[in-house]
Residue frames as a rotation matrix with the C-alpha (Angstrom) as fourth column:
UNK 1
-0.167 0.283 -0.945 -51.39
-0.960 -0.265 0.090 -124.31
-0.225 0.922 0.316 -58.94
UNK 2
-0.105 0.267 0.958 -53.17
-0.009 0.963 -0.269 -127.33
-0.994 -0.037 -0.099 -60.27
UNK 3
0.409 0.162 -0.898 -52.32
-0.839 -0.321 -0.440 -127.73
-0.359 0.933 0.004 -63.95
UNK 4
0.044 -0.326 0.944 -51.92
0.055 0.945 0.323 -130.97
-0.998 0.038 0.060 -65.97
UNK 5
0.299 0.045 -0.953 -50.69
-0.939 -0.162 -0.303 -131.41
-0.168 0.986 -0.007 -69.59
UNK 6
-0.016 -0.293 0.956 -50.63
-0.151 0.946 0.288 -134.98
-0.988 -0.140 -0.059 -70.97
UNK 7
0.045 0.020 -0.999 -49.76
-0.999 0.021 -0.045 -136.42
0.020 1.000 0.020 -74.35
UNK 8
-0.707 -0.246 0.663 -50.65
-0.326 0.945 0.003 -139.98
-0.627 -0.214 -0.749 -75.02
UNK 9
-0.775 0.412 -0.479 -52.87
-0.357 0.340 0.870 -142.51
0.522 0.845 -0.116 -76.79
UNK 10
0.069 0.886 0.459 -56.41
-0.994 0.023 0.105 -143.38
0.083 -0.463 0.882 -75.86
UNK 11
-0.907 -0.299 0.295 -56.60
-0.350 0.926 -0.138 -146.89
-0.232 -0.229 -0.946 -74.29
UNK 12
-0.538 0.784 0.310 -60.29
0.718 0.619 -0.318 -147.09
-0.441 0.052 -0.896 -75.13
UNK 13
-0.364 0.523 0.771 -63.08
0.541 -0.555 0.632 -145.26
0.758 0.647 -0.081 -77.06
UNK 14
-0.914 0.101 0.393 -64.47
-0.346 -0.700 -0.624 -142.41
0.212 -0.707 0.675 -75.01
UNK 15
-0.559 0.760 -0.330 -67.56
0.819 0.567 -0.082 -143.29
0.125 -0.317 -0.940 -72.90
UNK 16
-0.840 0.255 0.480 -70.24
-0.177 -0.963 0.202 -140.70
0.514 0.084 0.854 -73.31
UNK 17
-0.377 0.772 -0.512 -73.06
0.919 0.379 -0.105 -140.23
0.114 -0.511 -0.852 -70.77
UNK 18
-0.302 0.366 0.880 -75.50
0.023 -0.920 0.391 -137.46
0.953 0.138 0.270 -69.87
UNK 19
-1.000 -0.005 -0.021 -76.10
0.022 -0.078 -0.997 -136.19
0.004 -0.997 0.078 -66.33
UNK 20
-0.414 0.906 -0.089 -79.70
0.905 0.420 0.069 -136.75
0.100 -0.052 -0.994 -65.07
UNK 21
0.039 0.524 -0.851 -80.46
0.625 -0.677 -0.388 -133.26
-0.780 -0.517 -0.354 -63.82
UNK 22
0.109 -0.122 -0.986 -79.00
-0.329 -0.941 0.080 -130.89
-0.938 0.316 -0.143 -66.44
UNK 23
0.850 0.213 0.482 -78.56
0.295 0.566 -0.770 -133.38
-0.436 0.797 0.418 -69.28
UNK 24
0.533 -0.774 -0.342 -74.94
-0.803 -0.590 0.086 -132.24
-0.268 0.229 -0.936 -69.56
UNK 25
0.813 -0.326 -0.482 -72.67
-0.111 0.726 -0.678 -134.45
0.571 0.605 0.555 -71.69
UNK 26
0.462 -0.720 0.518 -69.87
-0.766 -0.030 0.642 -136.18
-0.447 -0.693 -0.565 -69.77
UNK 27
0.779 -0.287 -0.557 -67.07
-0.245 0.679 -0.692 -138.28
0.577 0.676 0.459 -71.51
UNK 28
0.580 -0.600 0.551 -64.56
-0.477 0.297 0.827 -140.54
-0.660 -0.743 -0.114 -69.82
UNK 29
0.875 -0.373 -0.309 -61.47
-0.034 0.589 -0.807 -142.03
0.483 0.717 0.503 -71.35
UNK 30
0.683 -0.730 0.000 -57.96
0.147 0.138 0.979 -143.12
-0.715 -0.669 0.202 -70.31
UNK 31
0.829 -0.502 -0.247 -54.75
-0.448 -0.332 -0.830 -142.09
0.335 0.798 -0.500 -71.98
UNK 32
0.734 -0.673 -0.090 -51.47
0.670 0.696 0.257 -144.12
-0.110 -0.249 0.962 -72.04
UNK 33
0.855 -0.498 0.143 -48.72
-0.472 -0.863 -0.181 -141.64
0.213 0.087 -0.973 -71.13
UNK 34
0.457 -0.792 -0.404 -45.18
0.420 0.593 -0.688 -142.84
0.784 0.145 0.604 -71.47
UNK 35
0.832 -0.174 -0.526 -43.13
0.495 -0.195 0.847 -142.44
-0.250 -0.965 -0.076 -68.21
UNK 36
0.854 -0.515 0.079 -40.21
-0.404 -0.750 -0.524 -140.91
0.329 0.416 -0.848 -70.20
UNK 37
0.693 -0.593 0.409 -37.68
-0.083 0.499 0.863 -143.55
-0.716 -0.632 0.297 -69.04
UNK 38
-0.193 -0.817 -0.544 -34.27
-0.904 -0.067 0.422 -144.21
-0.381 0.573 -0.726 -70.63
UNK 39
0.198 0.195 -0.961 -34.10
-0.795 0.605 -0.041 -147.10
0.573 0.772 0.275 -72.94
UNK 40
-0.658 -0.596 -0.460 -32.24
-0.135 0.695 -0.707 -149.25
0.741 -0.403 -0.538 -70.35
UNK 41
-0.875 0.362 0.322 -34.62
-0.374 -0.081 -0.924 -148.46
-0.308 -0.929 0.207 -67.56
UNK 42
0.124 0.953 -0.275 -37.72
-0.974 0.064 -0.218 -149.10
-0.190 0.295 0.936 -69.71
UNK 43
0.014 -0.158 -0.987 -36.24
-0.509 0.849 -0.143 -152.50
0.861 0.505 -0.068 -70.82
UNK 44
-0.901 -0.417 -0.117 -35.47
-0.106 0.474 -0.874 -153.39
0.420 -0.775 -0.472 -67.19
UNK 45
-0.600 0.744 0.293 -38.98
-0.608 -0.186 -0.772 -152.51
-0.519 -0.641 0.564 -66.04
UNK 46
0.210 0.656 -0.725 -40.44
-0.950 0.313 0.008 -154.44
0.232 0.687 0.689 -68.97
UNK 47
-0.373 -0.365 -0.853 -38.49
-0.199 0.929 -0.311 -157.57
0.906 0.054 -0.419 -68.06
UNK 48
-0.999 -0.014 -0.047 -39.73
0.043 0.231 -0.972 -157.24
0.024 -0.973 -0.230 -64.46
UNK 49
-0.396 0.917 0.046 -43.31
0.848 0.346 0.403 -156.90
0.353 0.199 -0.914 -65.63
UNK 50
-0.332 0.216 -0.918 -43.56
0.554 -0.743 -0.375 -153.28
-0.764 -0.633 0.127 -64.39
UNK 51
0.647 0.612 0.455 -45.57
0.732 -0.331 -0.596 -150.79
-0.214 0.718 -0.662 -66.43
UNK 52
-0.565 -0.819 0.100 -43.57
0.792 -0.503 0.346 -148.21
-0.234 0.274 0.933 -68.51
UNK 53
-0.664 0.426 0.615 -46.57
0.096 -0.767 0.634 -145.97
0.742 0.480 0.468 -68.86
UNK 54
-0.844 0.516 -0.147 -49.20
0.044 -0.208 -0.977 -144.32
-0.534 -0.831 0.153 -66.71
UNK 55
-0.617 0.746 0.250 -52.97
0.617 0.262 0.742 -144.57
0.488 0.612 -0.622 -67.53
UNK 56
-0.892 0.368 -0.261 -54.77
-0.018 -0.607 -0.794 -141.48
-0.451 -0.704 0.549 -66.10
UNK 57
-0.245 0.895 0.372 -58.46
0.965 0.261 0.008 -141.31
-0.090 0.361 -0.928 -66.47
UNK 58
-0.994 -0.112 0.003 -59.83
0.109 -0.960 0.259 -138.14
-0.026 0.257 0.966 -68.13
UNK 59
-0.128 0.991 -0.050 -63.22
0.879 0.090 -0.468 -136.59
-0.459 -0.103 -0.882 -67.69
UNK 60
-0.976 -0.120 0.181 -64.60
0.206 -0.772 0.601 -134.02
0.068 0.624 0.779 -70.23
UNK 61
-0.301 0.904 -0.303 -67.92
0.513 -0.114 -0.851 -132.00
-0.804 -0.411 -0.430 -70.02
UNK 62
0.126 0.543 -0.830 -70.29
-0.244 -0.794 -0.557 -130.34
-0.962 0.272 0.033 -72.40
UNK 63
0.882 0.240 -0.405 -69.88
-0.424 0.029 -0.905 -129.92
-0.205 0.970 0.127 -76.09
UNK 64
-0.072 -0.976 -0.203 -66.23
-0.986 0.100 -0.130 -130.90
0.148 0.191 -0.970 -75.81
UNK 65
-0.416 0.014 0.909 -67.36
-0.430 0.878 -0.210 -134.29
-0.801 -0.479 -0.359 -74.32
UNK 66
0.588 0.741 0.324 -69.63
-0.068 0.444 -0.893 -134.85
-0.806 0.503 0.312 -77.26
UNK 67
0.691 -0.438 -0.575 -66.96
-0.716 -0.302 -0.630 -133.89
0.102 0.847 -0.522 -79.77
UNK 68
-0.391 -0.863 0.319 -64.43
-0.903 0.427 0.048 -136.30
-0.177 -0.269 -0.947 -78.05
UNK 69
-0.100 0.413 0.905 -67.02
-0.124 0.898 -0.423 -139.17
-0.987 -0.155 -0.039 -78.25
UNK 70
0.850 0.512 -0.121 -67.64
-0.131 -0.017 -0.991 -138.40
-0.509 0.859 0.053 -81.97
UNK 71
0.767 -0.559 -0.316 -64.04
-0.535 -0.285 -0.795 -137.94
0.355 0.779 -0.517 -83.13
UNK 72
-0.195 -0.925 0.327 -61.73
-0.980 0.167 -0.111 -139.80
0.048 -0.342 -0.938 -80.79
UNK 73
0.831 0.420 -0.364 -61.15
-0.415 0.905 0.097 -143.53
0.370 0.070 0.926 -80.75
UNK 74
0.801 -0.514 0.308 -58.80
0.038 0.556 0.830 -146.06
-0.598 -0.653 0.465 -79.22
UNK 75
0.247 -0.839 0.486 -55.18
0.906 0.378 0.191 -145.71
-0.344 0.393 0.853 -80.21
UNK 76
0.532 -0.096 0.842 -55.34
0.476 -0.788 -0.391 -142.00
0.701 0.608 -0.373 -81.27
UNK 77
-0.444 -0.777 -0.446 -52.78
0.880 -0.284 -0.381 -139.65
0.169 -0.562 0.810 -79.88
UNK 78
0.587 0.668 0.457 -54.20
0.476 -0.742 0.473 -136.60
0.655 -0.060 -0.753 -77.98
UNK 79
-0.791 -0.597 0.134 -52.97
0.263 -0.529 -0.807 -133.73
0.553 -0.603 0.575 -75.82
UNK 80
0.441 0.860 -0.258 -55.08
0.656 -0.112 0.747 -133.02
0.613 -0.498 -0.613 -72.69
UNK 81
-0.727 -0.522 0.445 -54.80
0.108 -0.728 -0.677 -129.92
0.678 -0.445 0.586 -70.69
UNK 82
0.388 0.914 0.119 -56.61
0.008 -0.132 0.991 -129.56
0.922 -0.383 -0.059 -67.36
UNK 83
-0.227 -0.405 0.886 -56.34
-0.886 -0.292 -0.360 -130.13
0.405 -0.866 -0.292 -63.65
UNK 84
-0.795 -0.098 -0.598 -56.26
0.130 0.936 -0.326 -132.97
0.592 -0.337 -0.732 -61.15
UNK 85
-0.028 0.827 0.561 -59.50
-0.860 -0.306 0.409 -133.76
0.510 -0.471 0.720 -59.39
UNK 86
-0.911 -0.268 -0.313 -59.64
-0.046 0.820 -0.570 -136.11
0.409 -0.505 -0.760 -56.44
UNK 87
0.008 0.924 0.382 -62.64
-0.900 -0.160 0.406 -137.66
0.436 -0.347 0.830 -54.81
UNK 88
-0.964 -0.240 0.117 -64.05
-0.267 0.846 -0.461 -140.67
0.012 -0.475 -0.880 -52.98
UNK 89
0.045 0.996 -0.071 -67.01
-0.849 0.076 0.523 -142.85
0.527 0.037 0.849 -52.68
UNK 90
-0.394 -0.083 0.915 -68.09
-0.676 0.701 -0.228 -145.91
-0.622 -0.709 -0.332 -50.60
UNK 91
-0.710 0.030 -0.703 -68.31
-0.570 0.562 0.600 -149.11
0.413 0.826 -0.382 -52.66
UNK 92
0.295 0.905 -0.305 -70.88
-0.531 0.421 0.736 -151.87
0.795 -0.055 0.604 -52.18
UNK 93
0.102 -0.344 -0.933 -68.63
0.610 0.763 -0.214 -153.57
0.786 -0.547 0.288 -49.56
UNK 94
0.916 0.349 -0.200 -68.70
0.376 -0.569 0.731 -150.44
0.141 -0.745 -0.652 -47.52
UNK 95
0.036 -0.979 -0.201 -65.10
0.882 -0.063 0.467 -149.56
-0.470 -0.194 0.861 -48.22
UNK 96
0.678 0.046 -0.734 -63.97
-0.125 -0.976 -0.176 -145.95
-0.725 0.211 -0.656 -49.12
UNK 97
0.267 -0.497 0.826 -62.49
0.933 0.349 -0.091 -145.78
-0.243 0.794 0.557 -52.60
UNK 98
0.137 -0.262 -0.955 -60.36
0.022 -0.963 0.267 -142.79
-0.990 -0.057 -0.126 -53.55
UNK 99
0.574 0.109 0.812 -60.34
0.800 0.136 -0.584 -141.54
-0.174 0.985 -0.009 -57.18
UNK 100
-0.173 -0.656 -0.735 -58.04
0.045 -0.750 0.659 -139.32
-0.984 0.081 0.160 -59.20
UNK 101
0.458 0.373 0.807 -59.09
0.836 0.127 -0.533 -137.94
-0.301 0.919 -0.254 -62.52
UNK 102
-0.839 -0.543 -0.019 -57.81
0.462 -0.732 0.501 -135.31
-0.286 0.412 0.865 -65.00
UNK 103
0.314 0.924 -0.219 -60.58
0.572 -0.368 -0.733 -132.71
-0.758 0.104 -0.644 -65.45
UNK 104
-0.373 -0.563 0.738 -59.95
0.911 -0.073 0.405 -131.67
-0.174 0.823 0.540 -69.02
UNK 105
0.069 0.331 -0.941 -60.22
0.060 -0.943 -0.327 -128.04
-0.996 -0.034 -0.085 -70.05
UNK 106
0.347 -0.088 -0.934 -58.83
-0.896 -0.326 -0.302 -128.74
-0.278 0.941 -0.192 -73.54
UNK 107
0.237 -0.293 0.926 -58.44
0.251 0.940 0.233 -131.85
-0.939 0.177 0.296 -75.63
UNK 108
0.306 -0.189 -0.933 -56.36
-0.851 -0.494 -0.179 -131.59
-0.428 0.849 -0.311 -78.93
UNK 109
0.923 0.041 0.381 -56.06
0.138 0.893 -0.429 -134.21
-0.358 0.449 0.819 -81.51
UNK 110
0.069 -0.967 -0.246 -52.41
-0.508 -0.246 0.826 -134.89
-0.859 0.068 -0.508 -82.48
UNK 111
-0.954 -0.282 -0.100 -53.16
-0.208 0.388 0.898 -137.25
-0.215 0.878 -0.428 -85.40
UNK 112
-0.197 0.862 -0.467 -56.06
-0.962 -0.077 0.263 -138.20
0.190 0.501 0.845 -87.63
UNK 113
0.449 0.460 0.766 -58.04
-0.660 0.748 -0.062 -141.41
-0.602 -0.478 0.640 -87.09
UNK 114
0.994 -0.070 -0.079 -56.62
-0.005 0.722 -0.692 -143.13
0.106 0.688 0.718 -90.24
UNK 115
0.248 -0.966 0.074 -53.03
-0.661 -0.224 -0.716 -142.14
0.708 0.129 -0.694 -89.28
UNK 116
0.003 -0.340 0.940 -53.00
-0.948 0.300 0.111 -144.33
-0.320 -0.891 -0.322 -86.21
UNK 117
0.710 0.298 0.637 -53.83
-0.130 0.946 -0.298 -147.33
-0.692 0.129 0.711 -88.31
UNK 118
0.911 -0.388 0.144 -51.15
0.208 0.130 -0.969 -146.46
0.357 0.913 0.199 -90.93
UNK 119
0.058 -0.998 0.035 -47.78
0.613 0.008 -0.790 -144.90
0.788 0.068 0.612 -90.65
UNK 120
0.296 0.103 -0.950 -48.66
0.941 -0.203 0.271 -142.71
-0.165 -0.974 -0.157 -87.73
UNK 121
-0.556 -0.514 0.653 -48.22
0.671 -0.741 -0.012 -139.47
0.490 0.431 0.758 -89.50
UNK 122
-0.728 0.307 -0.613 -49.25
0.339 -0.615 -0.712 -136.24
-0.596 -0.726 0.344 -87.62
UNK 123
0.293 0.933 0.209 -52.48
0.841 -0.147 -0.521 -134.54
-0.456 0.328 -0.827 -88.61
UNK 124
-0.543 -0.189 0.818 -52.63
0.632 -0.733 0.251 -131.76
0.552 0.653 0.518 -91.27
UNK 125
-0.125 0.562 0.818 -55.40
-0.399 -0.783 0.477 -130.36
0.908 -0.267 0.322 -89.11
UNK 126
-0.767 -0.132 -0.628 -55.57
0.486 0.521 -0.702 -130.64
0.420 -0.844 -0.335 -85.38
UNK 127
0.196 0.884 0.425 -59.03
0.011 -0.435 0.900 -130.02
0.981 -0.172 -0.095 -83.93
UNK 128
-0.879 -0.361 -0.312 -59.09
0.311 0.064 -0.948 -128.86
0.363 -0.930 0.056 -80.33
UNK 129
0.172 0.979 0.106 -61.99
0.327 -0.158 0.932 -128.50
0.929 -0.126 -0.348 -78.03
UNK 130
-0.819 -0.445 0.364 -62.14
-0.084 -0.533 -0.842 -126.09
0.568 -0.720 0.399 -75.10
UNK 131
0.126 0.817 -0.562 -64.22
0.907 0.135 0.400 -126.05
0.402 -0.560 -0.724 -72.01
UNK 132
-0.855 -0.386 0.347 -64.52
0.298 -0.912 -0.281 -122.36
0.425 -0.137 0.895 -71.67
UNK 133
-0.584 0.690 -0.428 -67.04
0.330 -0.280 -0.902 -120.44
-0.742 -0.668 -0.064 -69.67
UNK 134
0.138 0.771 0.621 -70.23
0.921 0.131 -0.367 -119.75
-0.364 0.623 -0.692 -71.60
UNK 135
0.752 0.214 -0.624 -69.56
0.101 -0.972 -0.212 -116.01
-0.652 0.096 -0.752 -71.92
UNK 136
-0.230 -0.919 -0.319 -66.21
-0.444 -0.193 0.875 -116.50
-0.866 0.343 -0.364 -73.55
UNK 137
-0.630 0.079 0.773 -67.62
0.572 0.721 0.392 -119.07
-0.526 0.689 -0.499 -75.95
UNK 138
0.468 0.871 0.152 -70.47
0.748 -0.298 -0.593 -116.69
-0.471 0.391 -0.791 -76.84
UNK 139
0.506 -0.379 -0.775 -68.07
-0.384 -0.903 0.191 -113.78
-0.772 0.202 -0.602 -77.49
UNK 140
-0.575 -0.793 0.204 -65.97
-0.163 0.355 0.921 -116.01
-0.802 0.496 -0.333 -79.59
UNK 141
-0.313 0.599 0.737 -68.99
0.819 0.563 -0.110 -117.19
-0.481 0.569 -0.666 -81.63
UNK 142
0.710 0.568 -0.416 -69.86
0.294 -0.777 -0.557 -113.54
-0.640 0.273 -0.719 -82.43
UNK 143
0.171 -0.722 -0.671 -66.54
-0.699 -0.569 0.434 -113.01
-0.694 0.394 -0.602 -84.10
UNK 144
-0.872 -0.468 0.145 -66.38
-0.278 0.716 0.640 -116.42
-0.403 0.518 -0.755 -85.81
UNK 145
-0.230 0.784 -0.576 -68.87
-0.754 0.231 0.615 -118.18
0.615 0.576 0.538 -88.05
UNK 146
0.388 0.490 0.781 -70.84
-0.896 0.398 0.195 -121.08
-0.216 -0.776 0.593 -86.46
UNK 147
0.524 -0.279 -0.805 -68.72
-0.370 0.776 -0.510 -123.64
0.767 0.565 0.303 -88.17
UNK 148
0.976 -0.153 0.152 -67.41
-0.066 0.456 0.887 -126.14
-0.205 -0.876 0.436 -85.48
UNK 149
0.569 -0.782 0.253 -64.14
0.817 0.572 -0.070 -126.40
-0.090 0.246 0.965 -87.42
UNK 150
0.775 -0.215 0.594 -63.20
0.099 -0.887 -0.451 -122.75
0.624 0.408 -0.666 -87.61
UNK 151
0.772 -0.488 0.407 -60.86
-0.603 -0.358 0.713 -123.16
-0.202 -0.796 -0.571 -84.48
UNK 152
0.710 -0.578 0.401 -58.73
0.575 0.806 0.143 -125.89
-0.406 0.129 0.905 -86.16
UNK 153
0.447 -0.703 -0.553 -55.20
-0.595 -0.696 0.403 -124.70
-0.668 0.149 -0.729 -86.90
UNK 154
0.935 -0.235 -0.266 -53.28
-0.152 0.413 -0.898 -125.57
0.321 0.880 0.350 -89.97
UNK 155
0.482 -0.853 0.198 -49.89
-0.185 0.122 0.975 -127.23
-0.856 -0.507 -0.099 -89.49
UNK 156
0.646 -0.384 -0.660 -47.29
-0.729 -0.054 -0.682 -127.07
0.226 0.922 -0.315 -92.17
UNK 157
0.931 -0.323 -0.171 -45.20
0.323 0.946 -0.028 -130.26
0.171 -0.029 0.985 -92.57
UNK 158
0.194 -0.930 0.312 -42.09
0.328 -0.238 -0.914 -128.10
0.924 0.280 0.259 -92.62
UNK 159
0.068 -0.100 0.993 -42.68
-0.717 -0.697 -0.021 -126.93
0.694 -0.710 -0.119 -89.17
UNK 160
0.956 0.259 0.139 -42.75
-0.288 0.737 0.611 -130.42
0.056 -0.624 0.779 -87.62
UNK 161
0.249 -0.954 0.168 -39.33
-0.952 -0.209 0.224 -131.32
-0.179 -0.215 -0.960 -86.15
UNK 162
-0.380 -0.435 0.816 -39.50
-0.367 0.881 0.298 -135.01
-0.849 -0.186 -0.494 -87.00
């Protein structure tokens, strides 16, 4: 089973490109994910100059990539669901470089853009974007209106445990 779920903050604005052949949108960004260390261990690692977070690279395709590029920005907290994808290429010096990315199936906003600059309050609405096969998306569009925001779920402040 190859399944990844990450929660963290974007380390940069998403970078949006389009593939040459199919003109498919492709977005890349990195997420700072806390290692979940105890306070003592985290302080010890910080004193030693060691990172207390991981920074996995995330790749998103299609409409979801365009939505991420339009609505996400550096510092926002997101949840990413997907799978690990490894690869390699030969760099200009002729050396083989190995890569590891998270291929996102779903990206969910955990807070609004203005919340990250303020008190960091969770979002009242959490947009999420799925990379579903076209047939599933088409079937869903038949039952829902064409509004891009119909899939957003309302969150009641009383349901949040903090």
